[in-house]
C-alpha positions in Angstrom: 58.4 5.8 200.6 62.1 5.2 200.9 64.3 8.2 200.6 67.6 7.2 198.9 70.8 8.9 200.0 72.2 11.6 197.7 75.3 10.7 195.7 78.6 11.7 197.3 79.5 14.1 194.5 76.1 15.9 194.7 76.5 16.2 198.5 79.9 17.7 198.1 78.6 20.2 195.5 75.9 21.2 198.0 78.2 21.5 201.0 81.5 22.7 199.8 81.9 26.5 199.0 82.1 27.6 195.4 85.7 28.6 194.4 86.9 30.7 191.6 90.0 29.8 189.5 93.2 30.8 191.2 94.8 34.0 189.9 97.7 33.8 187.5 100.8 35.9 187.4 102.5 36.8 184.1 105.9 38.5 183.8 106.9 40.4 180.8 109.8 42.3 179.3 109.0 45.4 177.3 111.8 46.9 175.1 110.7 50.3 173.9 112.5 52.7 171.6 111.2 56.3 171.1 112.6 59.1 169.0 111.2 62.6 168.6 112.1 65.6 166.4 110.6 69.1 166.7 111.2 71.6 164.0 111.8 74.9 165.8 112.6 77.0 162.8 109.4 79.0 163.3 110.9 80.5 166.4 114.4 80.9 165.0 115.9 77.7 166.4 117.2 74.4 165.0 115.5 71.0 164.8 115.5 69.5 168.3 115.9 65.7 168.6 115.5 63.3 171.5 115.6 59.5 171.7 115.4 56.8 174.4 115.5 53.0 174.5 114.5 51.2 177.7 113.5 47.9 179.1 110.6 47.6 181.5 109.9 44.5 183.5 106.3 44.2 184.4 104.4 41.7 186.6 100.6 41.2 186.0 98.3 39.3 188.4 95.0 38.4 186.7 91.9 37.2 188.4 89.1 35.8 186.3 85.9 37.8 186.8 82.5 38.0 185.2 83.1 39.0 181.6 86.9 39.4 181.8 89.9 39.7 184.1 90.6 42.0 187.0 94.3 42.8 186.6 97.0 44.3 188.9 100.1 45.6 187.0 103.4 46.5 188.6 106.6 47.8 187.0 109.3 45.8 188.8 112.2 47.7 187.1 112.9 50.2 184.4 116.3 50.1 182.7 117.2 52.9 180.2 119.9 52.4 177.7 123.2 54.0 178.3 122.7 56.6 175.5 119.1 57.5 176.5 118.3 61.2 176.5 118.5 62.2 180.2 115.3 64.4 180.1 113.2 61.6 178.7 114.8 59.1 181.1 113.9 61.4 184.0 110.3 61.7 182.8 109.9 57.9 182.3 111.5 57.2 185.7 109.2 59.7 187.4 106.1 58.3 185.8 106.7 54.5 185.6 109.4 53.4 188.1 107.7 51.2 190.7 104.3 52.1 189.3 101.5 49.9 190.4 97.7 50.1 189.7 94.7 47.9 188.9 92.1 47.8 186.1 89.8 45.5 184.2 90.1 43.7 180.8 86.8 42.7 179.4 86.1 39.6 177.2 86.9 41.5 174.0 90.2 42.9 175.3 89.0 46.4 176.2 91.1 47.8 179.0 89.5 50.2 181.6 90.5 51.5 185.0 94.0 52.6 185.9 94.4 56.1 187.4 94.5 59.2 185.4 97.9 60.1 187.1 101.3 60.1 185.4 101.5 56.2 185.3 98.0 55.6 184.1 98.4 56.0 180.4 101.6 53.9 180.4 100.2 51.1 182.5 97.0 51.0 180.4 99.0 50.9 177.2 101.0 48.0 178.6 97.8 46.1 179.5 96.4 46.7 176.0 99.6 45.2 174.6 99.3 42.2 176.9 95.6 41.7 176.3 95.0 42.6 172.6 91.5 43.2 171.4 90.0 40.0 170.0 87.0 39.0 168.0 84.9 36.5 170.0 85.8 33.0 168.8 88.6 34.3 166.6 90.3 31.5 164.6 92.9 31.2 161.8 91.6 32.8 158.6 89.4 35.4 160.4 89.8 39.2 159.8 88.1 42.1 161.6 88.3 45.8 162.3 88.0 47.6 165.6 87.4 51.3 166.3 88.5 52.9 169.6 88.7 56.4 171.1 91.0 57.0 174.1 91.6 60.2 176.1 94.6 60.5 178.4 95.1 63.4 180.8 98.7 64.5 181.5 100.9 67.6 181.6 98.0 69.9 182.4 96.0 68.8 179.3 94.3 65.9 177.6 94.9 64.1 174.3 92.3 62.1 172.4 93.4 59.3 170.1 90.9 57.8 167.6 92.1 54.5 166.3 91.0 52.2 163.5 92.7 48.8 163.6 92.5 45.9 161.2 93.3 42.4 162.3 94.2 39.2 160.4 94.5 35.9 162.2 96.5 32.9 161.2 97.8 29.8 163.1 100.6 30.6 165.5 103.5 28.5 166.8 103.0 26.1 169.7 103.5 27.6 173.2 103.9 25.2 176.1 102.2 22.6 174.0 99.1 24.6 173.3 97.9 26.2 170.0 98.3 29.9 169.7 96.9 32.5 167.3 99.1 34.8 165.3 97.7 38.3 164.7 98.9 40.9 162.2 97.5 44.4 162.8 97.5 47.7 161.0 96.3 50.9 162.8 95.6 54.4 161.6 94.9 57.1 164.1 94.0 60.8 164.5 95.2 62.8 167.5 93.9 66.1 169.0 94.0 67.9 172.3 96.3 70.0 174.5 99.5 69.2 176.3 102.1 71.4 178.1 100.2 74.5 177.0 100.2 73.6 173.3 97.3 72.6 171.0 98.2 69.4 169.2 96.7 67.9 166.0 98.0 65.1 163.9 97.7 61.5 162.6 99.8 58.4 162.6 100.1 54.7 161.7 101.4 51.6 163.4 101.7 47.9 162.7 102.3 44.8 164.8 102.7 41.1 164.7 101.8 39.2 167.9 101.2 35.7 169.2 98.3 35.2 171.6 97.6 32.3 173.9 94.2 30.5 174.2 93.8 32.4 177.5 93.9 35.7 175.6 97.3 37.1 176.7 100.2 37.9 174.4 103.2 35.6 174.3 105.4 37.7 171.9 104.8 40.9 170.0 106.8 43.2 167.7 105.4 46.6 166.7 106.4 50.0 165.2 104.8 53.2 164.3 105.1 56.9 163.6 103.0 60.0 164.4 103.1 63.4 162.7 101.8 66.3 164.8 101.6 70.1 164.6 101.8 72.1 167.8 100.3 75.6 168.1 101.7 77.7 171.0 101.4 81.4 171.8 105.2 81.7 171.6 105.4 80.5 167.9 104.1 82.5 164.9 103.5 79.3 163.0 102.7 75.6 163.9 105.7 73.5 165.0 106.0 70.1 163.2 106.7 67.2 165.5 107.5 63.6 164.4 107.5 60.7 166.8 108.7 57.2 165.9 108.4 54.1 168.1 109.3 50.5 168.0 108.8 47.8 170.7 109.0 44.2 171.5 107.1 42.3 174.2 108.1 38.9 175.6 106.4 36.7 178.1 109.1 35.5 180.5 109.3 32.0 181.8 
């Protein structure tokens, strides 16, 4: 019996090592505005207001892995606006400036990992904005709902947010010649837990419009939201009302 030589392509497949796709690096600009008012009349004081707007430049290196992406996130710079509240600016700088950590984004956009330290919740939130939750095989005309529970530890306590988000998908604009998906979302949430020695309870709403590439990462996003809380502390004879308002934009840089 004559043994025929194997085709060159098959020999190469048997001899050459299996390689995974090269990692990609994505660079984003986050512009975030945050305003908070606390009604201190229960302790004989006036309403306290704080606000800050800042730009965060973030680099993300993503490696394809079984069932998702291993991601490394680094805050390259954090630039507060000139009129930003100095206390909030100091807290942001202390938590996020030069922050770097890694995590995992699964095939549905669920983010895990990132340390429970000061930068953990911020980096995880950025990754969730960059890799939004997606229905498998989502296409224009689809609509779906997602339910999530997230607990973050900080300031000597832990806050749990339970979120219900509805998604509507339509055709997006072209990006680098490829088709994108436009998502419009609406989220309702409940919040409970402790922070800074206070027991917090409340609820909130947010909405966003974002464009997502075929690879699953955000190209552009605009969002806004508000949260209404009550804080119970031993120092106050009645709950203290707290209102938080946020708005943000996210842009993938060239």
